[in-house]
VMD Tcl script that builds the backbone (N, CA, C; Angstrom):
set m [mol new atoms 363]
animate dup $m
set s [atomselect $m all]
$s set {name element resname resid chain x y z} {
  {N N UNK 1 A 0.805 -1.198 0.057}
  {CA C UNK 1 A -0.003 0.056 -0.047}
  {C C UNK 1 A 0.839 1.246 0.032}
  {N N UNK 2 A 2.043 1.201 0.654}
  {CA C UNK 2 A 2.809 2.456 0.787}
  {C C UNK 2 A 3.320 2.847 -0.558}
  {N N UNK 3 A 3.450 2.119 -1.560}
  {CA C UNK 3 A 4.185 2.436 -2.762}
  {C C UNK 3 A 3.038 2.385 -4.015}
  {N N UNK 4 A 1.764 2.326 -3.647}
  {CA C UNK 4 A 0.635 2.226 -4.563}
  {C C UNK 4 A 0.676 3.415 -5.655}
  {N N UNK 5 A 0.764 4.681 -5.051}
  {CA C UNK 5 A 0.791 5.747 -5.990}
  {C C UNK 5 A 1.949 5.786 -6.893}
  {N N UNK 6 A 3.047 5.423 -6.490}
  {CA C UNK 6 A 4.283 5.394 -7.216}
  {C C UNK 6 A 4.171 4.345 -8.286}
  {N N UNK 7 A 3.697 3.163 -7.993}
  {CA C UNK 7 A 3.494 2.148 -8.932}
  {C C UNK 7 A 2.572 2.479 -10.090}
  {N N UNK 8 A 1.333 3.042 -9.592}
  {CA C UNK 8 A 0.296 3.458 -10.465}
  {C C UNK 8 A 0.936 4.590 -11.460}
  {N N UNK 9 A 1.659 5.532 -10.882}
  {CA C UNK 9 A 2.229 6.459 -11.867}
  {C C UNK 9 A 3.156 5.868 -12.769}
  {N N UNK 10 A 3.998 4.966 -12.447}
  {CA C UNK 10 A 4.958 4.279 -13.400}
  {C C UNK 10 A 4.272 3.529 -14.377}
  {N N UNK 11 A 3.149 2.815 -13.964}
  {CA C UNK 11 A 2.366 1.933 -14.884}
  {C C UNK 11 A 1.742 2.857 -15.880}
  {N N UNK 12 A 1.089 3.930 -15.464}
  {CA C UNK 12 A 0.324 4.968 -16.352}
  {C C UNK 12 A 1.338 5.622 -17.272}
  {N N UNK 13 A 2.410 5.900 -16.854}
  {CA C UNK 13 A 3.616 6.526 -17.664}
  {C C UNK 13 A 3.989 5.618 -18.845}
  {N N UNK 14 A 4.299 4.305 -18.480}
  {CA C UNK 14 A 4.596 3.177 -19.370}
  {C C UNK 14 A 3.472 2.992 -20.394}
  {N N UNK 15 A 2.252 2.993 -19.950}
  {CA C UNK 15 A 1.073 2.761 -20.809}
  {C C UNK 15 A 0.953 4.033 -21.764}
  {N N UNK 16 A 1.304 5.131 -21.294}
  {CA C UNK 16 A 1.155 6.288 -22.186}
  {C C UNK 16 A 2.163 6.270 -23.317}
  {N N UNK 17 A 3.396 5.623 -23.162}
  {CA C UNK 17 A 4.315 5.488 -24.189}
  {C C UNK 17 A 3.928 4.453 -25.235}
  {N N UNK 18 A 3.039 3.502 -24.714}
  {CA C UNK 18 A 2.604 2.352 -25.705}
  {C C UNK 18 A 1.492 2.882 -26.482}
  {N N UNK 19 A 0.512 3.584 -25.947}
  {CA C UNK 19 A -0.542 4.170 -26.697}
  {C C UNK 19 A -1.700 3.300 -27.006}
  {N N UNK 20 A -1.468 2.048 -26.870}
  {CA C UNK 20 A -2.608 1.012 -27.282}
  {C C UNK 20 A -2.616 -0.038 -26.250}
  {N N UNK 21 A -3.809 -0.347 -25.769}
  {CA C UNK 21 A -4.012 -1.331 -24.708}
  {C C UNK 21 A -3.740 -2.752 -25.330}
  {N N UNK 22 A -4.107 -3.012 -26.421}
  {CA C UNK 22 A -3.830 -4.349 -27.067}
  {C C UNK 22 A -2.307 -4.539 -27.296}
  {N N UNK 23 A -1.568 -3.489 -27.666}
  {CA C UNK 23 A -0.110 -3.650 -27.732}
  {C C UNK 23 A 0.546 -3.889 -26.459}
  {N N UNK 24 A 0.004 -3.110 -25.465}
  {CA C UNK 24 A 0.571 -3.276 -24.042}
  {C C UNK 24 A 0.274 -4.684 -23.556}
  {N N UNK 25 A -0.840 -5.271 -23.822}
  {CA C UNK 25 A -1.033 -6.688 -23.507}
  {C C UNK 25 A -0.143 -7.597 -24.161}
  {N N UNK 26 A 0.016 -7.339 -25.359}
  {CA C UNK 26 A 1.055 -8.377 -26.160}
  {C C UNK 26 A 2.484 -8.146 -25.579}
  {N N UNK 27 A 2.871 -7.041 -25.188}
  {CA C UNK 27 A 4.215 -6.851 -24.615}
  {C C UNK 27 A 4.281 -7.641 -23.284}
  {N N UNK 28 A 3.199 -7.385 -22.456}
  {CA C UNK 28 A 3.201 -8.092 -21.048}
  {C C UNK 28 A 3.163 -9.603 -21.185}
  {N N UNK 29 A 2.149 -10.077 -22.060}
  {CA C UNK 29 A 1.944 -11.500 -22.138}
  {C C UNK 29 A 2.915 -12.204 -22.961}
  {N N UNK 30 A 3.114 -11.826 -24.264}
  {CA C UNK 30 A 3.976 -12.578 -25.106}
  {C C UNK 30 A 5.458 -12.216 -24.906}
  {N N UNK 31 A 5.819 -11.139 -24.704}
  {CA C UNK 31 A 7.251 -10.788 -24.616}
  {C C UNK 31 A 7.831 -11.001 -23.136}
  {N N UNK 32 A 6.923 -10.837 -22.185}
  {CA C UNK 32 A 7.540 -10.909 -20.727}
  {C C UNK 32 A 6.772 -11.908 -19.979}
  {N N UNK 33 A 5.885 -12.727 -20.505}
  {CA C UNK 33 A 5.181 -13.851 -19.838}
  {C C UNK 33 A 4.507 -13.362 -18.528}
  {N N UNK 34 A 3.921 -12.208 -18.596}
  {CA C UNK 34 A 3.096 -11.597 -17.458}
  {C C UNK 34 A 1.673 -11.941 -17.689}
  {N N UNK 35 A 1.006 -12.702 -16.876}
  {CA C UNK 35 A -0.505 -12.952 -17.074}
  {C C UNK 35 A -1.184 -11.581 -17.035}
  {N N UNK 36 A -1.950 -11.349 -18.158}
  {CA C UNK 36 A -2.691 -10.066 -18.152}
  {C C UNK 36 A -3.802 -10.372 -19.193}
  {N N UNK 37 A -4.856 -9.584 -18.909}
  {CA C UNK 37 A -6.072 -9.606 -19.698}
  {C C UNK 37 A -6.959 -8.362 -19.489}
  {N N UNK 38 A -7.768 -8.092 -20.395}
  {CA C UNK 38 A -8.651 -6.948 -20.249}
  {C C UNK 38 A -9.778 -7.197 -19.268}
  {N N UNK 39 A -10.208 -6.182 -18.620}
  {CA C UNK 39 A -11.282 -6.386 -17.728}
  {C C UNK 39 A -12.567 -5.877 -18.439}
  {N N UNK 40 A -13.536 -6.739 -18.540}
  {CA C UNK 40 A -14.679 -6.525 -19.531}
  {C C UNK 40 A -15.854 -6.426 -18.664}
  {N N UNK 41 A -16.761 -5.511 -19.106}
  {CA C UNK 41 A -18.057 -5.336 -18.495}
  {C C UNK 41 A -19.050 -6.454 -19.057}
  {N N UNK 42 A -20.194 -6.669 -18.531}
  {CA C UNK 42 A -21.008 -7.777 -18.871}
  {C C UNK 42 A -21.461 -7.820 -20.341}
  {N N UNK 43 A -21.882 -6.702 -20.974}
  {CA C UNK 43 A -22.136 -6.704 -22.450}
  {C C UNK 43 A -20.879 -7.099 -23.158}
  {N N UNK 44 A -19.708 -6.640 -22.844}
  {CA C UNK 44 A -18.515 -7.008 -23.618}
  {C C UNK 44 A -18.228 -8.448 -23.504}
  {N N UNK 45 A -18.476 -9.040 -22.343}
  {CA C UNK 45 A -18.182 -10.574 -22.116}
  {C C UNK 45 A -19.156 -11.198 -23.019}
  {N N UNK 46 A -20.446 -10.836 -23.058}
  {CA C UNK 46 A -21.440 -11.613 -23.709}
  {C C UNK 46 A -21.147 -11.652 -25.265}
  {N N UNK 47 A -20.529 -10.556 -25.730}
  {CA C UNK 47 A -20.089 -10.592 -27.220}
  {C C UNK 47 A -18.654 -10.952 -27.522}
  {N N UNK 48 A -17.860 -11.171 -26.567}
  {CA C UNK 48 A -16.467 -11.475 -26.816}
  {C C UNK 48 A -16.279 -12.805 -27.638}
  {N N UNK 49 A -15.520 -12.725 -28.601}
  {CA C UNK 49 A -15.355 -13.890 -29.509}
  {C C UNK 49 A -14.855 -15.144 -28.801}
  {N N UNK 50 A -13.898 -14.903 -27.826}
  {CA C UNK 50 A -13.427 -16.082 -27.100}
  {C C UNK 50 A -14.621 -16.764 -26.239}
  {N N UNK 51 A -15.396 -15.941 -25.669}
  {CA C UNK 51 A -16.531 -16.496 -24.877}
  {C C UNK 51 A -17.512 -17.299 -25.820}
  {N N UNK 52 A -17.765 -16.731 -26.933}
  {CA C UNK 52 A -18.723 -17.391 -27.876}
  {C C UNK 52 A -18.178 -18.638 -28.295}
  {N N UNK 53 A -16.885 -18.553 -28.792}
  {CA C UNK 53 A -16.202 -19.721 -29.293}
  {C C UNK 53 A -16.126 -20.940 -28.267}
  {N N UNK 54 A -15.932 -20.626 -27.068}
  {CA C UNK 54 A -15.806 -21.729 -25.981}
  {C C UNK 54 A -17.332 -22.102 -25.586}
  {N N UNK 55 A -18.227 -21.511 -26.009}
  {CA C UNK 55 A -19.583 -21.995 -25.617}
  {C C UNK 55 A -19.975 -21.507 -24.277}
  {N N UNK 56 A -19.398 -20.408 -23.873}
  {CA C UNK 56 A -19.694 -19.974 -22.492}
  {C C UNK 56 A -21.021 -19.227 -22.408}
  {N N UNK 57 A -21.426 -18.632 -23.497}
  {CA C UNK 57 A -22.640 -17.948 -23.557}
  {C C UNK 57 A -23.796 -19.047 -23.981}
  {N N UNK 58 A -24.796 -19.108 -23.129}
  {CA C UNK 58 A -25.829 -20.061 -23.503}
  {C C UNK 58 A -27.183 -19.392 -23.420}
  {N N UNK 59 A -28.112 -19.964 -24.129}
  {CA C UNK 59 A -29.470 -19.310 -24.112}
  {C C UNK 59 A -30.450 -20.214 -23.307}
  {N N UNK 60 A -31.124 -19.642 -22.271}
  {CA C UNK 60 A -32.193 -20.206 -21.594}
  {C C UNK 60 A -33.484 -19.681 -21.847}
  {N N UNK 61 A -34.581 -20.381 -21.622}
  {CA C UNK 61 A -35.940 -19.910 -21.870}
  {C C UNK 61 A -36.390 -19.444 -20.552}
  {N N UNK 62 A -36.996 -18.336 -20.520}
  {CA C UNK 62 A -37.645 -17.773 -19.214}
  {C C UNK 62 A -39.170 -17.445 -19.563}
  {N N UNK 63 A -39.946 -18.047 -18.747}
  {CA C UNK 63 A -41.417 -17.779 -19.065}
  {C C UNK 63 A -41.816 -16.354 -19.160}
  {N N UNK 64 A -41.144 -15.540 -18.392}
  {CA C UNK 64 A -41.570 -14.129 -18.521}
  {C C UNK 64 A -40.841 -13.326 -19.590}
  {N N UNK 65 A -39.581 -13.642 -19.754}
  {CA C UNK 65 A -38.714 -12.851 -20.606}
  {C C UNK 65 A -38.320 -13.430 -22.003}
  {N N UNK 66 A -38.863 -14.747 -22.185}
  {CA C UNK 66 A -38.410 -15.457 -23.333}
  {C C UNK 66 A -37.015 -15.990 -23.368}
  {N N UNK 67 A -36.398 -16.210 -24.568}
  {CA C UNK 67 A -35.049 -16.662 -24.555}
  {C C UNK 67 A -34.127 -15.498 -24.134}
  {N N UNK 68 A -33.232 -16.010 -23.128}
  {CA C UNK 68 A -32.335 -15.030 -22.560}
  {C C UNK 68 A -30.899 -15.450 -22.682}
  {N N UNK 69 A -29.900 -14.747 -23.114}
  {CA C UNK 69 A -28.544 -15.203 -23.136}
  {C C UNK 69 A -27.863 -14.873 -21.704}
  {N N UNK 70 A -27.242 -15.984 -21.187}
  {CA C UNK 70 A -26.500 -15.829 -19.946}
  {C C UNK 70 A -25.082 -16.505 -20.067}
  {N N UNK 71 A -24.279 -15.939 -19.132}
  {CA C UNK 71 A -22.887 -16.622 -19.144}
  {C C UNK 71 A -23.061 -17.961 -18.404}
  {N N UNK 72 A -22.595 -19.076 -18.968}
  {CA C UNK 72 A -22.541 -20.359 -18.405}
  {C C UNK 72 A -21.214 -20.525 -17.554}
  {N N UNK 73 A -20.986 -21.644 -16.927}
  {CA C UNK 73 A -19.809 -21.806 -16.098}
  {C C UNK 73 A -18.682 -22.024 -17.178}
  {N N UNK 74 A -17.499 -21.220 -16.961}
  {CA C UNK 74 A -16.346 -21.338 -17.876}
  {C C UNK 74 A -15.581 -22.688 -17.647}
  {N N UNK 75 A -15.916 -23.490 -16.629}
  {CA C UNK 75 A -15.231 -24.628 -16.370}
  {C C UNK 75 A -15.560 -25.836 -17.374}
  {N N UNK 76 A -14.499 -26.497 -17.797}
  {CA C UNK 76 A -14.688 -27.564 -18.702}
  {C C UNK 76 A -14.008 -28.758 -18.297}
  {N N UNK 77 A -14.567 -30.000 -18.106}
  {CA C UNK 77 A -13.912 -31.133 -17.630}
  {C C UNK 77 A -14.004 -32.232 -18.637}
  {N N UNK 78 A -12.944 -33.120 -18.680}
  {CA C UNK 78 A -12.800 -34.074 -19.716}
  {C C UNK 78 A -13.956 -35.111 -19.557}
  {N N UNK 79 A -14.378 -35.421 -18.192}
  {CA C UNK 79 A -15.474 -36.435 -18.020}
  {C C UNK 79 A -16.766 -35.816 -18.342}
  {N N UNK 80 A -16.893 -34.609 -18.421}
  {CA C UNK 80 A -18.141 -33.913 -18.850}
  {C C UNK 80 A -17.923 -32.967 -19.945}
  {N N UNK 81 A -17.834 -33.550 -21.269}
  {CA C UNK 81 A -17.497 -32.792 -22.267}
  {C C UNK 81 A -18.561 -31.593 -22.727}
  {N N UNK 82 A -19.776 -31.731 -22.391}
  {CA C UNK 82 A -20.912 -30.766 -22.619}
  {C C UNK 82 A -21.216 -30.119 -21.316}
  {N N UNK 83 A -21.354 -28.840 -21.362}
  {CA C UNK 83 A -21.895 -28.204 -20.189}
  {C C UNK 83 A -23.292 -28.519 -19.747}
  {N N UNK 84 A -23.536 -28.758 -18.557}
  {CA C UNK 84 A -24.938 -29.130 -18.086}
  {C C UNK 84 A -25.940 -27.966 -18.508}
  {N N UNK 85 A -27.071 -28.421 -18.953}
  {CA C UNK 85 A -28.197 -27.461 -19.276}
  {C C UNK 85 A -29.114 -27.475 -18.105}
  {N N UNK 86 A -28.791 -26.469 -17.269}
  {CA C UNK 86 A -29.503 -26.315 -15.992}
  {C C UNK 86 A -30.389 -25.089 -16.025}
  {N N UNK 87 A -31.545 -25.212 -15.521}
  {CA C UNK 87 A -32.516 -23.957 -15.534}
  {C C UNK 87 A -33.015 -23.802 -14.200}
  {N N UNK 88 A -33.132 -22.723 -13.604}
  {CA C UNK 88 A -33.712 -22.486 -12.257}
  {C C UNK 88 A -35.224 -22.721 -12.379}
  {N N UNK 89 A -35.819 -23.115 -11.475}
  {CA C UNK 89 A -37.194 -23.243 -11.371}
  {C C UNK 89 A -37.773 -21.893 -11.126}
  {N N UNK 90 A -38.918 -21.547 -11.706}
  {CA C UNK 90 A -39.602 -20.325 -11.447}
  {C C UNK 90 A -40.287 -20.342 -10.021}
  {N N UNK 91 A -40.594 -19.199 -9.405}
  {CA C UNK 91 A -41.224 -19.241 -8.122}
  {C C UNK 91 A -42.582 -20.107 -8.274}
  {N N UNK 92 A -42.808 -20.966 -7.432}
  {CA C UNK 92 A -44.110 -21.714 -7.336}
  {C C UNK 92 A -44.221 -22.753 -8.291}
  {N N UNK 93 A -43.228 -23.052 -9.161}
  {CA C UNK 93 A -43.312 -24.037 -10.190}
  {C C UNK 93 A -43.671 -25.381 -9.700}
  {N N UNK 94 A -43.057 -25.781 -8.539}
  {CA C UNK 94 A -43.220 -27.030 -8.044}
  {C C UNK 94 A -44.126 -27.140 -6.812}
  {N N UNK 95 A -44.970 -26.116 -6.531}
  {CA C UNK 95 A -45.878 -26.046 -5.326}
  {C C UNK 95 A -46.694 -27.316 -5.151}
  {N N UNK 96 A -47.466 -27.743 -6.229}
  {CA C UNK 96 A -48.341 -28.789 -6.146}
  {C C UNK 96 A -47.518 -30.113 -5.910}
  {N N UNK 97 A -46.543 -30.249 -6.592}
  {CA C UNK 97 A -45.728 -31.562 -6.392}
  {C C UNK 97 A -45.301 -31.704 -4.943}
  {N N UNK 98 A -44.618 -30.668 -4.378}
  {CA C UNK 98 A -44.034 -30.664 -3.169}
  {C C UNK 98 A -45.214 -30.788 -1.996}
  {N N UNK 99 A -46.231 -29.980 -2.088}
  {CA C UNK 99 A -47.279 -30.159 -1.193}
  {C C UNK 99 A -47.926 -31.477 -1.241}
  {N N UNK 100 A -48.055 -32.011 -2.478}
  {CA C UNK 100 A -48.610 -33.444 -2.573}
  {C C UNK 100 A -47.829 -34.386 -1.894}
  {N N UNK 101 A -46.409 -34.226 -2.033}
  {CA C UNK 101 A -45.487 -35.164 -1.323}
  {C C UNK 101 A -45.699 -34.970 0.249}
  {N N UNK 102 A -46.054 -33.849 0.701}
  {CA C UNK 102 A -46.170 -33.600 2.014}
  {C C UNK 102 A -47.595 -33.951 2.656}
  {N N UNK 103 A -48.407 -34.613 1.688}
  {CA C UNK 103 A -49.704 -35.029 2.247}
  {C C UNK 103 A -51.017 -34.233 1.942}
  {N N UNK 104 A -50.688 -33.097 1.264}
  {CA C UNK 104 A -51.834 -32.128 1.004}
  {C C UNK 104 A -52.656 -32.803 -0.140}
  {N N UNK 105 A -53.866 -32.670 -0.204}
  {CA C UNK 105 A -54.816 -33.193 -1.259}
  {C C UNK 105 A -54.779 -32.176 -2.390}
  {N N UNK 106 A -55.309 -32.575 -3.419}
  {CA C UNK 106 A -55.410 -31.735 -4.707}
  {C C UNK 106 A -56.420 -30.600 -4.321}
  {N N UNK 107 A -57.408 -30.919 -3.610}
  {CA C UNK 107 A -58.351 -29.850 -3.250}
  {C C UNK 107 A -57.739 -28.823 -2.176}
  {N N UNK 108 A -56.964 -29.406 -1.229}
  {CA C UNK 108 A -56.240 -28.369 -0.336}
  {C C UNK 108 A -55.300 -27.494 -1.077}
  {N N UNK 109 A -54.623 -28.013 -2.122}
  {CA C UNK 109 A -53.622 -27.294 -2.852}
  {C C UNK 109 A -54.373 -26.268 -3.679}
  {N N UNK 110 A -55.434 -26.623 -4.350}
  {CA C UNK 110 A -56.196 -25.686 -5.098}
  {C C UNK 110 A -56.743 -24.516 -4.206}
  {N N UNK 111 A -57.182 -24.910 -3.068}
  {CA C UNK 111 A -57.744 -23.855 -2.161}
  {C C UNK 111 A -56.732 -22.850 -1.739}
  {N N UNK 112 A -55.409 -23.418 -1.458}
  {CA C UNK 112 A -54.272 -22.454 -1.028}
  {C C UNK 112 A -53.906 -21.599 -2.237}
  {N N UNK 113 A -53.977 -22.081 -3.309}
  {CA C UNK 113 A -53.718 -21.419 -4.549}
  {C C UNK 113 A -54.722 -20.243 -4.727}
  {N N UNK 114 A -56.090 -20.585 -4.699}
  {CA C UNK 114 A -57.113 -19.658 -4.913}
  {C C UNK 114 A -56.990 -18.588 -3.828}
  {N N UNK 115 A -56.709 -18.899 -2.541}
  {CA C UNK 115 A -56.572 -17.826 -1.597}
  {C C UNK 115 A -55.416 -17.000 -1.681}
  {N N UNK 116 A -54.444 -17.343 -2.571}
  {CA C UNK 116 A -53.328 -16.503 -2.764}
  {C C UNK 116 A -52.220 -16.723 -1.798}
  {N N UNK 117 A -52.238 -17.918 -1.197}
  {CA C UNK 117 A -51.230 -18.249 -0.225}
  {C C UNK 117 A -49.999 -18.818 -0.853}
  {N N UNK 118 A -50.139 -19.502 -1.929}
  {CA C UNK 118 A -48.956 -20.086 -2.678}
  {C C UNK 118 A -48.344 -18.997 -3.547}
  {N N UNK 119 A -47.089 -18.794 -3.425}
  {CA C UNK 119 A -46.389 -17.816 -4.317}
  {C C UNK 119 A -46.189 -18.227 -5.618}
  {N N UNK 120 A -46.316 -17.501 -6.687}
  {CA C UNK 120 A -45.951 -17.791 -8.021}
  {C C UNK 120 A -45.322 -16.703 -8.714}
  {N N UNK 121 A -44.619 -16.959 -9.696}
  {CA C UNK 121 A -43.806 -15.958 -10.560}
  {C C UNK 121 A -44.882 -15.316 -11.480}
}
mol reanalyze $m
mol bondsrecalc $m
mol representation Tube
mol addrep $m
């Protein structure tokens, strides 16, 4: 922490001499073997060619919003060549099933639903 300002100034001065962020990354990564990468915001990540090529961006169906693109896990394992296609349940999607397993009758579940006791998306 005590040298943070001096280090930042030195880095900024060096970057100013390079003039191009891509060129600076090349110098760091290829010429000096320093791990470096750009910091991207979410829209940039969603469109980045590397992410698209690796299949990190997947489309899921949402009952309210339709098809939505989301980032999937970047992890890839040899025993699981394809990423799992998981989708979160919507609020209340399994109410009847769970309440039935807990011993509620169909009529009880319908009544709870009609009374607005059961939450739904």
